[in-house]
N, C-alpha and C positions, 0 to 999 in steps of 0.2 A: 497492779491494775487499780484504776481510780473508780471508786463507788460513789455515785451521787444520789441524792434524794429528789424524786420528782413529786408528783401529786400525792402518791401514797407514802406514808411515813413508816419507816422500819427502824428497829433497834437491833444492834448486834453486840453480843457479849464480846468484850475485848480480850478474852482469854481463850485459849484453845483447849480442846479436850485433853491434850497431853499435859498442859500446864495444870488443869484441874486435877488430873490424876496425881501429879506430884504433890499438890497441896493437900489432897485427900489423904495421902499417906500419913501426914502429920496431924491433920485435924479435919474431919469430914465437914463438907459444906461450909468452907470459909467464905468470907465476903468476896463478892465479884464486882469488878468495875464494868460499867456498861456505857458505851459511847454511842453518839448519834451518827447514823449514816449521813455523810455529807458534812458532818461537823456542826450542824445547827439543829435546834429543836423545832417543833412545829411553829408556824407563824401565827396560828390561832390556837386557843385551848381546845384540845380534842383528845379522843381516845386513841391509844397506841397499844400494839401488842407485839410480842416476840417470843422466841423459844430459846431455851438453853439446854445443851447436853450436859449430863452429869456422869462422872465415872461410877463404875459398879461399887455399891456399898456406901457411897458418899452421902446420899440423901434418902431418909426414910420416907415412906409414902404418906405419913401423917405430919411431915415437916412443914412448918409455917415460915414465912419470910417477911422481912420488912424492907421497904425501899425508901431511900433518902436522896434528895437532890444534891447538886454540888454545893449549895449554900447551907446544907444541913437540914432543910425542911423535909418533914416526913410526907411521903406521897401515898395516896390510896393504892392498893394492890389487890389483884385477883389472880389466882393460880388455878391450873387444872392439869391433870396428867395427860401426857402424850404417848409415853412408852415406858415399859418397865424392864429391868434386868431380870434374869432368871431367878435371882435370889429375892425378888420382890422389891428391891430398892428402885428409886426413880432413875430412868435413863434420859428421858426428855420431859421438860415441864414447860407449859405455856404460861405466859405472864401478860397482864394488862394493867395499864394505869391511865391517868389523865394528865396531860402535860401541855404547856404553852410556851410562848416566847421567853418567859422568865426562867424556864427550867434549863438553864445553861450548864455546861460542864458535864463531867461524867456522873452517872447515877451509881449509887452503891446498893447492891442487893446482898442481904445478909440474913442468917437465921434469926427468927424473932417473930413477935406478934405484929401483924400488919396494922397500919394506921387506920382508925375508923374512918369510914367514908359515908357520904350521903347515898344510901343504897338506891339503886334503880328500882322503881316500882313496876311490877308486871302483873297484869290481870288478864283473864281470858273469858270469852263468851263462846257460844257455839259457832259464831261467825268470824271471830277475830281474836288476835292477841294484842293487847295494849301495853306499850312500853313507855314509861315516863322517866326521863332523865333529869327532870326539873326544867332544864333549858329547852328540851324538845319532847313533845308527845307524839308518838308514832303509833298508828293503828295498822296492823298487818293482817291482811285478809287470809282466811283459812281455805277458802275455795273461790272459784271464779277466775276472771281474767286479771284482776288487779293484784300486783305484788304488794303494793302499799295502798291501803285504803285512803289514809290521810296523814299529813304531817302538820303539826301546830307548833309555832314558835311565838312566845310572848302573848299567848292567848289568841293568835291569829292563824287561821288555816292558810298555810303557804303552799301546800301541794295536795292534790287529790287524785285518786285513781291512777297511780303510777303503774305502768305496764312495761314488760320487755317486748320489743318488737324486732323481728328479723325480716329484712328486706332482701329478696333474692335478685340476681342480675336481671331476671325477666320482669321485675316489677312486682311480683307476688309478695304479699306480706303475711307474716304469721305472728300471732301474739301469744303471750303466756296463758296457760290454762292450769290453774292451781288445783291439785288433787288433795293435798293435805299440808298442814303446817304444824310443826312440833317445837315446843320450847325446850332447847337443849341446855342452855345456861341462863341463869337469872341472878345477876349482880354479884357483888356490890358495884363493880366497875362497868360491866358490860352484860348485855343479854344476847343470846344467840338463838335464832329461829331457823330451824331446818325446814325447807319446803320441798315437796315432791311435786313436780310440774311437768306438763307436756306443752304442746303448741297446737294452735288451731288457726285456720285462715282468718285474716282480718276482713270484716264486712265493712267496706268503706261507705260513709254517708255521703249523700249528694250535696248537703250544705245549702247554699243560696242559689245554686244553679236551677233555673226554672225548667219544669216539665213542659213539653209541647202538648197541645190538646190531644194529639193521637196517643202519646205516652200515658196521659191521664186516663184515656179511654181503655188502653190495654191494662193498666194497673187496676182500674175499676172492674174490668171483665175478669181479671185473675182472681180478685177477691170473690166475685160472683161464682166462679168455677170452684173455688175452695169451699164456699158455703154449699153449693149445689152437690158437691161430692161428700159433704159431711166432714170436711177436714178442719182442724183447729189451727191451721197454719197456711201460709201461702208459699208454695215452693216453685222451683223452676218449671215443673210440669204444668202448673196452673198458668204461669207466665207464657209458656209455649202455646198452650191451648188458647189463651187470650190473643196472642200474636196472630195465630192462624185464623181465629174467629173474626178478628177485626179486619184482617185481610188487605188493608189499603196502604200499609207502610212499606218502606224499603226492604225491611226484613222479609216480609211475605213475598215481595216481588222477586228478591234474590233467590228464595227457595223455589219459586215457580220456574225461574229461568234455569235453575239447576236440575230441573226435571222432577221436583218433588210434587206429589199429588197432595194438595193442601187438605182437601176434605177427607181423603183416605188416611192421611197421617193423623188428623184430629180424631177420627173414629178409632184408630188403633190405640192412641193414647188413652181415650176414654174407656175402651174395652179392657186395657191393661189395669187401669185404676179402679174401675167399677163395672164389672161385666153386666150388671143389671141396670145400668144407667139408661135413662130414657132421653134420646137425643132431642125429642120435641120439647123437653123441659129445660134445655140448655139456656144459659144467659144469652140475651140478644145483643148484637152489636148495633149501634146507632150513631148518628152524627154527633150527638152529645154524650158526655160520659154517663154511663148507666148508673154508676154509684160514685157521685162526685166526691173527691177527696176534700174533707172539711178544711176551711181556711184556717181554723185554729190549729190543725195538725201541720199545715205548711209553716206555721209560725213557731214550731217547736224544734227548729234546727239547732238551737243552743241548749236543748235539754240533754242531760247526760244519758248514756246508754241505760242506766238503771231507771231514770225517770221515763224514758221512752218505753222501757219494759213494763213499768207500772201502768201506762196507758193501754198497752196491749193486754195486760192481765185484767184490767178493769173491764175491757170488752169481753174477755173470756168469762168473767164472773157474771156479766149481764146475760150472756148467752146461756150460761149454766142455769139461770133462773127463767129462761125464755122471755126475758124482758126486751122490749123493742126500743130501749133507750139505755144510755150509759149515764147513771146518776153519780152524785158525790159519794153515795154509799158504796158504789162499785169501785170508785177510786180508793176508798179506805180499804176495801177488801184486796185490791191490787197491791197497795202498799204493804199490807201484812203478809200477803202471799209471796211477795218478792223475797222476803227472808234475809235481806241484807241492806246495809245503808244506814244513814243517820236516823231517818224517820222510823225504820224498823226497830233500831236500838231503843228509841224513846218509847214506842208503842209496847215493846216487850217489857220494859221497865214498869209500864203502867198495868201490866197483866192482861193486855188484849191479845187474844189468839184468834186464828182464822175461823175455827168452827163456831166459837161463841158469837162472833160478829155475823157470820153467815146465818146462824139461827135467828139472830135479832132482825136481820134484813128480811128473811123469809117470813117471820112473824108479822113484820110491818107491811110488806108489799105482796107476800105470797109469790106464786110462780105464774108465769104467763101461759097462754095456750100452747099446746105441744106442736109448735110449727117453727121451722127454721127461718131465721132472718137472712135475707139475701143482701150481700154487700156490707158496707160499714154500718154498724149500729150507731145511730147519731148520738151526740152529746146533748144533754139538757142544757138550757141557757145557764143554769147554775154551775154546771161543770165548766163551761166556757169562762164564766166569771172567776171560778176558782183558779183556772190556769192563768188568767190574766193577773190575778192577785199573786200567784206564785212567782211570775216574772217580776212583779213589783217588789216582792220580798227579796228576791235575788239582787235586784238593783240597789235596794236600800242597804243591803249587806256588802255592797261593792263586789259582788260575785259576778263573773262573766258567764256563768252557766246557771241552769235551773236544775236542781237535784231533787231527790225524794224529800229532803227536808223542807225545801221551798214549797213543794206541793202540799205537804202536811200543814205548813204555816198558812197556805192559802185556804185550805179546808177550814182551819180554826178561825181564820180572820173573817171568812164569809159568814160563818156562824149560824145560819138558819137552815142548814140542810138536815136531812134524815141522819146522815152520818154523825153530825154533832149531837143530835138528840140521842142517838144510840150510845155514843160515848158518855153522855151525861147519865143516861139510864144505867150504865155500867160503872157509875161512880167515878168517872174521870173528870178531874178539874181542868177545864179548858184553858184557863189562864196559866195555871201551873204547867200544863203540857207545853204551851207556847214558850214559857221561860226555860223549860227543860231542853227544848230544841236549841234555843239560843245559847244556853250553857254548853250544850254538846258541841256547837260550832265554835264557841269561845269560852273556855273554862274560866276566864276572868270576867265574864259578863256579870253585871250587877243589876238587880231588879230596878226598874225605873230609868235605866240607861239604854233603852232600845234605840237602834240606829234610826236616824232621820232620813226621810226620802231624799234621794239625790246625794246622800253623803258619801 
């Protein structure tokens, strides 16, 4: 049977277990020749791993090994146990090394001290595990939808927010939902991260497809119903209430033609959600959107899911203080409350926490009157300026997306907001913070070498 090597690279010991047993009778753990599947090494330098079975009693569990290439060069080696014999000796051992196109010929595995290698560096935070192989820096998320938070090569972020996506025959999509991540192996040749994950439905974004005026009205009414019912979210129930209330679209017409009593259905939904609700205080439908969707939000289609979440959390923070506006200080609270992403990593390094900043905002602005805002709480002109600056920062860094890091850069660059004053009062160096963000995005970034606009 012919064995070939495709994309994945494997190594197979060229001795059988029977042959190993014969050698073990004379001398335990003799040298073993290892050949490449397909007869050729990897076309680029990369990590490879394999396993070898050992006869009973041939290899002690504390045995170390050395690995040499066909030309006699010592190669880095990492080992780990896979199975034991009843007498405690090794039955199966896993091995890993780094090899490239010059690693031709059979490799030789023998007892001895492994060649020193530039060890992989691994660090952990509450949100992620960072693996640095020198050639590649990989940040692995511990929770959320992203399997890989970011990958950096040569100081440049080459990938971000990598997710597993499952598409069913009916078009439904599900994406990864990480519950935990555990570091199982850490160098010198490889690091292994174990993840426990589930799946959740993908919420597809609309992108650049425009809303009709009637859809804008329905969305505005759904926000109004959420606020009216005291909910901190907009769900399908609010959308259905808005669709029934608006009453002029194809959806409502089809329901009527199917014999559905629109008013009775709306009353049933309201009674189910809030038995004490007063129908007279419901949001009103009109020819114009009751709560227009801000133009600045329509322009955020290239914001990452985390950045979009920051905008939603900023509104939640504004509502928490009964403020009738969303200011830059609420954006800062949204960034911290998100708990993950480049911006959060930098803010946490600076010692900023949610309660400290909340206390500072409350001291500076106080709380508004005890009344609920109906519809979208508007952005201040300064927030709109910050979001425009965030988009500029992303463009200057040659990024095709706007992330939390760009929002924070926009906050710092605008420079005159209450958020920046609060950061200064908490002894945060604004310029140093900006440099920290740029270094987080590019470890090789040097002060004074900021990207130029349009570069």
